[in-house]
C-alpha positions in Angstrom: 177.5 101.9 64.3 180.6 104.0 62.7 181.6 107.2 65.1 180.3 110.1 64.4 176.7 108.8 63.8 173.9 109.1 65.4 171.2 106.0 65.9 168.0 107.6 64.0 164.7 107.3 66.5 161.6 106.4 65.3 159.1 109.1 65.8 155.0 109.4 66.5 155.1 112.2 64.0 153.2 110.5 61.2 150.7 109.1 63.6 150.3 112.3 65.5 148.8 114.3 62.2 146.8 111.5 61.6 145.3 111.8 64.8 145.5 115.5 64.8 142.7 115.0 62.0 140.7 112.7 63.5 141.8 109.2 62.3 142.1 107.5 65.4 142.7 104.0 64.2 145.8 104.4 62.4 148.1 101.3 61.9 151.7 100.8 61.1 152.7 97.5 59.4 155.9 95.9 58.0 157.0 92.3 56.8 160.3 90.5 57.4 161.7 87.5 55.4 162.0 88.7 52.3 165.4 87.6 51.9 165.8 84.0 53.7 166.3 80.8 51.2 163.8 79.0 53.7 160.9 79.7 55.6 157.9 81.9 55.9 157.5 85.6 54.7 155.9 87.0 58.0 154.3 91.0 58.0 152.4 92.6 61.3 150.6 95.9 61.5 150.5 97.5 64.7 147.9 100.0 66.1 148.6 102.2 69.3 145.8 104.1 71.1 145.6 107.2 70.0 147.2 109.9 72.1 148.5 113.9 71.8 152.0 114.1 73.0 154.0 116.8 73.3 156.2 116.7 70.5 156.2 114.2 67.6 159.5 112.3 69.6 158.0 112.4 72.8 157.3 108.8 73.4 154.4 108.0 76.1 156.1 107.0 79.0 153.5 104.1 79.4 154.8 102.5 76.2 157.6 100.9 75.0 161.0 102.4 74.8 163.5 101.9 72.8 161.6 100.8 69.9 163.7 100.9 66.1 163.9 99.0 63.2 163.9 95.1 64.1 167.4 94.7 62.4 169.2 97.3 64.5 168.5 95.2 67.3 169.7 92.1 69.3 167.1 89.4 70.2 167.1 89.7 73.2 165.9 93.1 73.0 163.6 92.4 70.1 161.7 89.8 72.6 161.5 92.7 75.7 160.0 95.2 73.0 157.9 92.4 71.3 155.9 91.9 74.6 156.1 95.2 75.7 154.6 96.2 72.3 151.6 93.6 72.5 150.8 95.1 76.2 150.2 98.7 75.2 148.8 98.0 71.5 145.5 98.5 71.1 145.3 96.1 68.2 147.5 93.4 66.5 147.2 91.8 63.0 149.7 88.5 61.5 150.4 88.1 57.9 152.0 84.6 56.7 152.9 83.5 52.9 154.3 80.2 53.1 156.9 78.6 50.8 154.7 76.6 48.2 153.2 80.2 47.6 156.5 81.8 47.4 157.2 79.9 45.0 154.3 80.1 42.6 154.8 84.0 43.3 157.7 86.3 43.0 158.9 87.3 46.4 157.9 91.0 45.6 154.4 89.9 45.4 154.8 87.7 48.6 155.4 90.6 50.7 152.8 92.9 49.9 150.5 89.8 50.3 151.3 89.2 53.7 151.1 93.1 54.5 147.8 92.8 53.0 147.3 89.8 55.8 148.3 91.7 58.6 145.9 94.6 57.9 142.8 92.5 57.3 144.5 90.5 60.5 143.4 93.6 62.9 140.6 92.9 64.9 139.9 96.7 64.5 139.4 98.2 61.2 142.1 100.9 60.8 141.6 104.1 59.0 144.8 104.8 57.5 147.6 102.5 57.7 151.0 103.6 57.3 153.4 101.0 54.9 156.6 100.3 55.0 158.5 100.9 51.4 155.6 100.5 48.8 152.1 100.9 48.5 150.3 97.4 49.4 147.4 96.3 46.4 143.8 95.8 48.1 143.7 97.2 51.0 140.0 98.4 52.4 141.5 101.9 54.0 144.2 104.8 52.5 147.4 104.2 52.9 150.8 105.9 52.8 153.9 104.5 52.1 157.1 105.7 53.9 160.6 104.3 51.9 162.6 103.3 55.5 159.5 103.8 57.8 160.8 101.0 59.8 163.5 103.8 60.6 161.8 106.3 61.3 157.8 105.8 62.1 156.9 104.4 65.0 154.4 102.1 64.6 155.9 101.0 61.4 159.4 99.8 63.3 157.1 98.2 65.9 155.2 96.0 63.4 159.1 94.9 62.1 159.3 93.6 65.6 156.2 91.7 66.1 157.0 90.1 62.7 160.6 89.5 63.4 160.2 87.6 67.0 157.3 85.5 65.2 159.1 84.5 62.1 162.1 84.2 64.1 159.7 81.3 66.6 158.3 79.8 63.5 161.6 79.4 62.1 162.8 78.1 65.5 159.9 75.2 65.4 160.9 74.2 61.8 164.4 73.8 63.0 163.1 70.5 65.4 161.5 69.0 62.7 164.6 69.3 59.9 167.3 69.9 62.2 170.4 69.5 59.7 170.1 72.5 58.9 170.6 75.2 61.5 167.7 76.8 61.3 167.5 78.0 64.5 170.7 79.7 64.4 170.7 82.0 61.3 166.7 81.7 60.7 166.7 80.4 57.0 169.3 82.9 56.0 171.6 81.8 53.1 175.2 81.9 55.6 177.8 79.7 54.9 176.8 76.9 57.2 173.3 76.7 55.6 175.1 76.8 52.2 177.4 74.0 53.1 174.3 72.3 54.7 171.9 72.3 51.6 175.2 70.8 49.6 175.8 68.4 51.4 171.4 67.0 52.4 169.6 69.2 49.6 166.6 71.1 50.4 163.8 70.6 52.7 160.1 71.1 52.8 160.3 74.4 53.8 163.4 75.5 51.1 162.2 77.9 48.6 163.3 76.1 45.2 162.7 79.0 43.6 165.8 80.9 45.0 169.1 80.6 43.1 171.1 79.3 45.8 168.9 76.2 46.7 
């Protein structure tokens, strides 16, 4: 982080606004895995119990502390927060789109579909959904999209962590099946080592053939 900058902490301001309007079932949703050359796109939806915190920035003491956009956290911190979020969350849904479908539809639509599947995977129907980035077609409930929602909104940041940890575990499993590529290290992203392995061994069944670098 650059000197003099302050790390943004997600707040409950959007959740609190909806809770105060009587919407007790509010879910945040986010996706991960848009950029990699291999592996699925994964999304998560997370719903926390309705609360009335003293202020927008007050996270209840029993809730996970340190929730942030998953991209700003270490793997160790994400794993700890994943367990803490699962302990407190009222409901969690996961959505996954495999490589075959990624290659059949464009990656933009893939991310939207994964988020829709995650919301549909909640075992409690949400009354409102807070979405990172853009509106998700086909949701059966009202939604609001936020630019940088994973940075600013607590439940979306929590969803980004759940999705990232789940996808990382899947990539570690794929590394055992396809050991030449180093999936456990780079999780399918286009690192120099990954590109070198592609040149040496060619793509495997979980590479995205529609991506230019594959």
